[in-house]
Jmol script that loads the backbone (N, CA, C; Angstrom):
load data "model"
ATOM      1  N   MET A   1    -106.782 121.229 227.548  1.00  0.00           N
ATOM      2  CA  MET A   1    -106.541 120.614 228.823  1.00  0.00           C
ATOM      3  C   MET A   1    -105.201 121.177 229.308  1.00  0.00           C
ATOM      4  N   LYS A   2    -105.449 120.636 230.738  1.00  0.00           N
ATOM      5  CA  LYS A   2    -104.217 121.452 231.334  1.00  0.00           C
ATOM      6  C   LYS A   2    -103.522 120.311 232.616  1.00  0.00           C
ATOM      7  N   PHE A   3    -102.368 119.955 232.948  1.00  0.00           N
ATOM      8  CA  PHE A   3    -101.922 118.719 233.678  1.00  0.00           C
ATOM      9  C   PHE A   3    -101.353 119.379 234.858  1.00  0.00           C
ATOM     10  N   PHE A   4    -101.797 118.738 235.863  1.00  0.00           N
ATOM     11  CA  PHE A   4    -101.416 119.111 237.470  1.00  0.00           C
ATOM     12  C   PHE A   4    -100.806 117.747 238.210  1.00  0.00           C
ATOM     13  N   ILE A   5     -99.584 118.054 238.559  1.00  0.00           N
ATOM     14  CA  ILE A   5     -98.717 117.078 239.621  1.00  0.00           C
ATOM     15  C   ILE A   5     -99.342 117.222 240.637  1.00  0.00           C
ATOM     16  N   ASP A   6    -100.089 116.051 241.375  1.00  0.00           N
ATOM     17  CA  ASP A   6    -100.666 115.551 242.649  1.00  0.00           C
ATOM     18  C   ASP A   6     -99.121 115.506 243.441  1.00  0.00           C
ATOM     19  N   THR A   7     -98.478 116.057 244.148  1.00  0.00           N
ATOM     20  CA  THR A   7     -97.362 115.552 245.626  1.00  0.00           C
ATOM     21  C   THR A   7     -97.307 116.429 246.381  1.00  0.00           C
ATOM     22  N   ALA A   8     -96.405 116.273 246.978  1.00  0.00           N
ATOM     23  CA  ALA A   8     -95.501 117.084 248.172  1.00  0.00           C
ATOM     24  C   ALA A   8     -94.389 116.557 247.912  1.00  0.00           C
ATOM     25  N   ASP A   9     -93.571 116.148 246.779  1.00  0.00           N
ATOM     26  CA  ASP A   9     -92.761 116.360 246.772  1.00  0.00           C
ATOM     27  C   ASP A   9     -92.277 117.129 245.950  1.00  0.00           C
ATOM     28  N   VAL A  10     -91.125 118.000 246.502  1.00  0.00           N
ATOM     29  CA  VAL A  10     -90.548 119.191 246.034  1.00  0.00           C
ATOM     30  C   VAL A  10     -89.622 118.867 244.469  1.00  0.00           C
ATOM     31  N   LYS A  11     -89.125 117.633 244.932  1.00  0.00           N
ATOM     32  CA  LYS A  11     -87.522 117.631 243.558  1.00  0.00           C
ATOM     33  C   LYS A  11     -88.724 116.780 242.602  1.00  0.00           C
ATOM     34  N   GLU A  12     -89.834 116.501 242.761  1.00  0.00           N
ATOM     35  CA  GLU A  12     -91.044 115.871 241.756  1.00  0.00           C
ATOM     36  C   GLU A  12     -91.575 117.260 240.967  1.00  0.00           C
ATOM     37  N   ILE A  13     -91.699 118.043 241.804  1.00  0.00           N
ATOM     38  CA  ILE A  13     -92.351 119.331 241.379  1.00  0.00           C
ATOM     39  C   ILE A  13     -91.160 119.670 240.500  1.00  0.00           C
ATOM     40  N   ALA A  14     -90.274 119.778 240.763  1.00  0.00           N
ATOM     41  CA  ALA A  14     -88.974 120.920 239.897  1.00  0.00           C
ATOM     42  C   ALA A  14     -88.788 120.148 239.144  1.00  0.00           C
ATOM     43  N   ALA A  15     -88.934 118.834 238.811  1.00  0.00           N
ATOM     44  CA  ALA A  15     -88.500 117.663 237.550  1.00  0.00           C
ATOM     45  C   ALA A  15     -89.396 118.340 236.431  1.00  0.00           C
ATOM     46  N   ALA A  16     -90.631 118.131 236.924  1.00  0.00           N
ATOM     47  CA  ALA A  16     -92.103 118.088 235.967  1.00  0.00           C
ATOM     48  C   ALA A  16     -91.763 119.411 235.551  1.00  0.00           C
ATOM     49  N   ASN A  17     -91.346 120.379 236.296  1.00  0.00           N
ATOM     50  CA  ASN A  17     -91.843 122.043 236.238  1.00  0.00           C
ATOM     51  C   ASN A  17     -90.483 122.288 234.872  1.00  0.00           C
ATOM     52  N   GLU A  18     -89.369 121.560 235.215  1.00  0.00           N
ATOM     53  CA  GLU A  18     -88.145 122.267 233.976  1.00  0.00           C
ATOM     54  C   GLU A  18     -89.134 121.355 232.953  1.00  0.00           C
ATOM     55  N   LEU A  19     -89.146 120.133 232.903  1.00  0.00           N
ATOM     56  CA  LEU A  19     -89.609 119.430 231.755  1.00  0.00           C
ATOM     57  C   LEU A  19     -90.829 120.277 230.969  1.00  0.00           C
ATOM     58  N   GLY A  20     -91.254 120.978 231.825  1.00  0.00           N
ATOM     59  CA  GLY A  20     -92.896 121.757 230.766  1.00  0.00           C
ATOM     60  C   GLY A  20     -93.523 121.215 230.648  1.00  0.00           C
ATOM     61  N   LEU A  21     -94.149 119.925 231.633  1.00  0.00           N
ATOM     62  CA  LEU A  21     -95.134 119.410 231.423  1.00  0.00           C
ATOM     63  C   LEU A  21     -96.055 119.590 232.129  1.00  0.00           C
ATOM     64  N   VAL A  22     -96.312 120.090 233.437  1.00  0.00           N
ATOM     65  CA  VAL A  22     -97.755 120.689 234.040  1.00  0.00           C
ATOM     66  C   VAL A  22     -97.625 121.948 233.963  1.00  0.00           C
ATOM     67  N   ASP A  23     -99.028 122.307 234.512  1.00  0.00           N
ATOM     68  CA  ASP A  23     -99.244 123.513 234.443  1.00  0.00           C
ATOM     69  C   ASP A  23     -99.570 124.076 235.940  1.00  0.00           C
ATOM     70  N   GLY A  24     -99.657 123.425 236.924  1.00  0.00           N
ATOM     71  CA  GLY A  24     -99.768 123.224 238.090  1.00  0.00           C
ATOM     72  C   GLY A  24     -99.395 122.105 239.128  1.00  0.00           C
ATOM     73  N   VAL A  25     -99.762 122.569 240.545  1.00  0.00           N
ATOM     74  CA  VAL A  25     -99.843 122.102 241.454  1.00  0.00           C
ATOM     75  C   VAL A  25    -100.672 121.280 242.464  1.00  0.00           C
ATOM     76  N   THR A  26    -100.704 120.424 242.861  1.00  0.00           N
ATOM     77  CA  THR A  26    -102.025 120.205 243.943  1.00  0.00           C
ATOM     78  C   THR A  26    -101.419 119.271 245.027  1.00  0.00           C
ATOM     79  N   THR A  27    -101.613 119.308 246.316  1.00  0.00           N
ATOM     80  CA  THR A  27    -101.179 118.446 247.197  1.00  0.00           C
ATOM     81  C   THR A  27    -102.158 118.120 248.433  1.00  0.00           C
ATOM     82  N   ASN A  28    -102.040 117.430 249.310  1.00  0.00           N
ATOM     83  CA  ASN A  28    -102.996 117.654 250.389  1.00  0.00           C
ATOM     84  C   ASN A  28    -102.252 117.248 252.047  1.00  0.00           C
ATOM     85  N   PRO A  29    -103.046 117.176 252.603  1.00  0.00           N
ATOM     86  CA  PRO A  29    -102.029 117.196 253.809  1.00  0.00           C
ATOM     87  C   PRO A  29    -101.708 115.794 254.244  1.00  0.00           C
ATOM     88  N   SER A  30    -102.564 114.977 253.327  1.00  0.00           N
ATOM     89  CA  SER A  30    -101.630 113.247 253.767  1.00  0.00           C
ATOM     90  C   SER A  30    -100.893 113.336 252.841  1.00  0.00           C
ATOM     91  N   LEU A  31    -100.753 113.484 251.632  1.00  0.00           N
ATOM     92  CA  LEU A  31     -99.235 113.696 251.237  1.00  0.00           C
ATOM     93  C   LEU A  31     -97.995 114.321 251.788  1.00  0.00           C
ATOM     94  N   ILE A  32     -98.629 115.270 252.293  1.00  0.00           N
ATOM     95  CA  ILE A  32     -97.498 115.725 253.373  1.00  0.00           C
ATOM     96  C   ILE A  32     -97.009 115.572 254.292  1.00  0.00           C
ATOM     97  N   ALA A  33     -97.907 114.811 255.049  1.00  0.00           N
ATOM     98  CA  ALA A  33     -97.874 113.847 255.872  1.00  0.00           C
ATOM     99  C   ALA A  33     -96.747 112.503 255.492  1.00  0.00           C
ATOM    100  N   LYS A  34     -97.258 112.032 254.565  1.00  0.00           N
ATOM    101  CA  LYS A  34     -96.428 110.854 254.217  1.00  0.00           C
ATOM    102  C   LYS A  34     -94.630 111.256 253.700  1.00  0.00           C
ATOM    103  N   SER A  35     -94.888 112.648 253.564  1.00  0.00           N
ATOM    104  CA  SER A  35     -93.412 112.941 253.301  1.00  0.00           C
ATOM    105  C   SER A  35     -92.510 112.987 254.727  1.00  0.00           C
ATOM    106  N   GLY A  36     -93.507 113.093 255.920  1.00  0.00           N
ATOM    107  CA  GLY A  36     -92.425 112.869 257.195  1.00  0.00           C
ATOM    108  C   GLY A  36     -91.888 114.316 257.594  1.00  0.00           C
ATOM    109  N   ARG A  37     -92.411 115.192 256.674  1.00  0.00           N
ATOM    110  CA  ARG A  37     -91.321 117.002 256.819  1.00  0.00           C
ATOM    111  C   ARG A  37     -92.528 117.831 257.326  1.00  0.00           C
ATOM    112  N   ASP A  38     -92.301 118.826 257.955  1.00  0.00           N
ATOM    113  CA  ASP A  38     -93.159 119.688 258.687  1.00  0.00           C
ATOM    114  C   ASP A  38     -93.970 120.637 257.259  1.00  0.00           C
ATOM    115  N   PHE A  39     -95.251 120.175 257.514  1.00  0.00           N
ATOM    116  CA  PHE A  39     -96.316 121.326 256.841  1.00  0.00           C
ATOM    117  C   PHE A  39     -96.113 122.090 256.287  1.00  0.00           C
ATOM    118  N   HIS A  40     -95.757 123.608 257.261  1.00  0.00           N
ATOM    119  CA  HIS A  40     -95.802 124.879 256.851  1.00  0.00           C
ATOM    120  C   HIS A  40     -94.149 124.800 255.847  1.00  0.00           C
ATOM    121  N   GLU A  41     -93.129 124.242 256.432  1.00  0.00           N
ATOM    122  CA  GLU A  41     -92.273 123.847 255.530  1.00  0.00           C
ATOM    123  C   GLU A  41     -91.873 123.583 253.845  1.00  0.00           C
ATOM    124  N   VAL A  42     -92.831 122.542 253.781  1.00  0.00           N
ATOM    125  CA  VAL A  42     -93.272 121.761 252.417  1.00  0.00           C
ATOM    126  C   VAL A  42     -93.560 122.827 251.717  1.00  0.00           C
ATOM    127  N   LEU A  43     -95.047 123.587 252.463  1.00  0.00           N
ATOM    128  CA  LEU A  43     -95.934 124.512 251.474  1.00  0.00           C
ATOM    129  C   LEU A  43     -94.988 125.904 251.191  1.00  0.00           C
ATOM    130  N   LYS A  44     -94.037 126.177 252.015  1.00  0.00           N
ATOM    131  CA  LYS A  44     -93.249 127.314 251.375  1.00  0.00           C
ATOM    132  C   LYS A  44     -92.041 126.921 250.132  1.00  0.00           C
ATOM    133  N   GLU A  45     -91.897 125.730 250.535  1.00  0.00           N
ATOM    134  CA  GLU A  45     -90.934 125.589 249.329  1.00  0.00           C
ATOM    135  C   GLU A  45     -91.792 125.001 247.801  1.00  0.00           C
ATOM    136  N   ILE A  46     -92.889 124.796 248.086  1.00  0.00           N
ATOM    137  CA  ILE A  46     -93.701 124.728 246.997  1.00  0.00           C
ATOM    138  C   ILE A  46     -94.116 126.028 246.488  1.00  0.00           C
ATOM    139  N   ILE A  47     -94.557 126.895 246.523  1.00  0.00           N
ATOM    140  CA  ILE A  47     -95.008 128.288 246.810  1.00  0.00           C
ATOM    141  C   ILE A  47     -93.744 129.099 246.253  1.00  0.00           C
ATOM    142  N   ALA A  48     -92.761 128.347 246.597  1.00  0.00           N
ATOM    143  CA  ALA A  48     -91.342 129.353 246.319  1.00  0.00           C
ATOM    144  C   ALA A  48     -90.822 129.818 244.905  1.00  0.00           C
TER     145      ALA A  48
END
end "model"
wireframe off; spacefill off
backbone 0.3
color backbone group
């Protein structure tokens, strides 16, 4: 079984990654819009 975090919050992604709890990240335009940040900037941070 694999676990994925579904968020646009880069800090949440980093924290989960540091704990070794997730195998990957999923997100969508709605989650990014709720963050109030630029879509492309968030994606760049997530894939970095």
